[in-house]
Structure formats: structure tokens, C-alpha cells
N, C-alpha and C positions, 0 to 999 in steps of 0.2 A: 414421590409416592406414585406407584402405578395404580391409578383409580380404577381402571378396568379390572385388574386382578383383585383389588380390594373388594370391589362389588361382588365379583364371582365368589370370593372366599366367604363373605357374609352370607350370601344366598346358599352356598353349599353347606355351611354349618347349620343354617336353619333347616334345610331340607333333610339332612342326615338326622338332626335332633328330632324334628317333628315326626318324621316317618318312623323312627325308632319308638317314640312315645306312642304313636297310634298302634304300631304292631304289638307292643307290650300290652296295650289296653285290651287287645283282643283276647287276652288270657283271663280277663275279668268280665264282669257283667257289661253288656252293651244293649242299650234300649232300641237300637236299630234292628228290626227283624230280618234285614237283608245281610247282616253281618253275623257270622257265626264265630264262636270263641275257640281258643286253643289252637291246636294243630290243624283243625278243619278250616281255619281261615286261609291256610295256604293252598286250598283248592282253587281259590279265586285268582285269576290273572291280575286283577287289581292289586292285590296284596303282593304277589310275586314281582310284578313289574315295578312297583314303588320301592320295594326292597332293593331290587337291582339298581334302580336309579339312585337310591340313597347310597349304596355301596360305591357307585361311580362318583358321586359327590364326595364321599369320604376319601377316596383315592386322590382326588384333586387337592384336598386341603393341605397336606404337607408340602406339595410342590408349590402351591400358591404362597404359602408362608415363606418358603425359601426365596421365591422371587421378590417378595416384599422386603426381605432382609438383605437382598442383594447377593445372595449365594447361588442363584440360578437365573438364567436369562429367559428361558422359554419353558412352557409346559411340554412334557414328553408326548410324542405323537401317540404312543400306545394308550396313554391315559385319556387323550382326547377321543380316540376311537372307542374306548370303553364307555366314556360319557355319551357318545353318540348312540351306542347300542342301548344303554339305559334310557336315554331320552326318547328314542323311537318306541320303546316298549310302553312307556307311560303315556306317550301321545296316542298310541293305539287305544289305550284305556280311555283317555279323554274323549276321543272321537266316537268310540263304541258307546260310551255312556250317553253322549249327546244324540247320536243317530239311532242307536238300537234300543237302549234300555229306558230312556226317558219316556218313549211312547208306551212302555209296558208297565213300568213301576212309578210309584208316587215320587214327585220331585224331592220331597223332604227326605226320602230315604237315600237319595243319590247325591244331593248337593248340600246337605246340612250336617253340622257336627264334624266328626272325624272324617266322614265321607267327603266333605268339601276338600280337605287336603289331599286325600288319595285320588279323587276324581278330577279335581280342578287345579288347586294351587300348586301341588307337587309337580304335575305334568307341565304346567305353564312356566314355572320357575326353572325346571330342567331345560325347557325349550329356550328360554331367554338367555340363560348362561351359555348354552352351547352355540346358539346362533350369533350372539353379539359380544360375548365377553371372553370365552375360552377359544380365542381365534388365533392360536399360535401356529397352527399347521392345517393344511387342507386335507379333506377326506378324499381319498382316491376312489374312482368309480368302482373297482372290484371290492372295495371295503363296504360298499352298500349292502352286499350280500350277507355280511356279518350281522347286520341288524335283524335279519330274518331268523337267526338261530333261536332266540328265546321263544318266538312265536311258534316255530316249527316244533320245538320240544314240548311246549305247553299244549299245542294243538293235538299232538300225538297222544298225550296222556288224556286230555279231555275227550277226544274221540273214542279212545279205548273204554274209559270209565262211563261216559254218558250215553254213548251210542252203541258200541259193540256189546258191553256188559249190560248197561242199562240200570236204572234205579231199581226196577223190580227184581233184579238179580244181585243186588248189593252194591251196584256201582253208584256213580254220582247222579243227582238230579240234573237235568238239562237246564241249569239256572240261567244260562246265557241265551236260552231258546234257539241255539244254533241248528238244532235238528227239527225246528218247527216245520210241520208238514212233511217230515222225512227228507228235507232238502239239504242235509249236511254236506253232501258231495258238491253242492253248488256254493253254499255259504262259506265253507272252509277255504276254497281257492280264492274267493272274493276277498276274504280277510287277509290272506297272504299277499294278494295283489295290492290291497289297500296299504298294507304295511310297507311294501316296497315303494309305493308311490310317495308315502310320507318320507321314507329314507332318501329318495332321489331329490325331492323338493327341498327338504331341510339341508341336504348336502350343498345344493346350489347356493342357497342363501348364506350358509355358513362360510363357504369358500369365498364369497364376494367380500366378506369382512376380514379375511385373513390379511395380516400386515404384509406389505410389499417386502420382497426379499426373503420370504420364507423358503426353506429348503424344499418344500413340497409344492411350491407355487404353480408349477407346471403340471401337477397331477390332474 
């Protein structure tokens, strides 16, 4: 029995199930005033990044089952890269909550109830599985740029809605306070740089745990 893959499978099933349950709960009453219901919940990068991470966990599940049944030897590199992208997205959420949002909002709204999974447990479980368990191939340096794609897409939408259009004209409220003091042109590049730093550091750690003899070992 491959204990490493079994542990990854259990965590992936939990993450996919828990995130789905939380996302579904957003269509019903939620006592947390920072969580909106229905389709409006997808305005938040927290929701979007966790769903992306859950999808990357879901993709891993059938491959890990095949490995445990002896029908496959390794996880596909493309699936690992997808997990990497999802993990980076939720880790950005995790760090943003700790560094940016906690000083602004009450801790009970960010770290209790369903928010605990979306802000803490989901990101950390994605990090653990990627760094230490799903280590069948190395992430190549050019692939670190792929981790920026979700942030760039969301950032473009957020900038358009919250800054260019603005809440007063029917756009989004600047709920992440990224345009505080009108400094979005500084904060946005900083967030992008932060994301890339996370991508580089986690890549280095992950690659150190890749098994010897992997086809991408020299990447």
C-alpha cells in the first residue's frame, strides 16, 4: 500500500467535499456578514480560489485510486501542475487573510465557521498534499508562470469592477480594500509579486521531495 498516495487521496476527497458543501451553503442563509449568498459569492477570490483548488483535488482522485489499485505507477505531470496552480491560488487567499484582512475585519468573520475552511484548512491541506505527498514529478521553472493566471484574470475583473467602474456606478465594492488611498497601481503589482514568490518557494520545496529517478528530475 502506497501510504503517501493514500494520505493524499483522503485529503483530496475531504477538500473536494468540504469546499463543495461550503459553496452550496452560500446559496442559503449565512450568518457571516462578510459572506454574500448566491452567485454574488463568486465575486470573492476566496470562493473562486477554493473552488479551483477543489477541482484540482478532484482531478487527482481517480489517478490516486488507480495507483492504489496497481493500475498506474505515477501521477500525471499535468495533474500535478494543475494542483500547483490551485494551491498557489488558495495560499494567496490564506496569506491575504492573515496580512491584509485580519487588521481590518473581526477575526470571527474570517476564521470561524465555513470561513475557517475557505481561509485556513482548505489552503493548508492543499499546501501539504502538493509539497509532501503528490511528489511524482518536479515543477519546471517556466511552469511557475502558470500559477499567475488565476490571479491575473481575477485582478483584471476586480480592477474593472471596483476601481474603474466603482461601486457608485454599479460596480463592486472594494471589499478587499486594494484601492485604499487610491493606491491600486501599487497594491496590485505587489500582490502579483507576492503570488510569484509563493510559486517559487513552494516549487523549490516540492521539488526537493520528488522521488529520485523521476523523468523531470533535472527540470
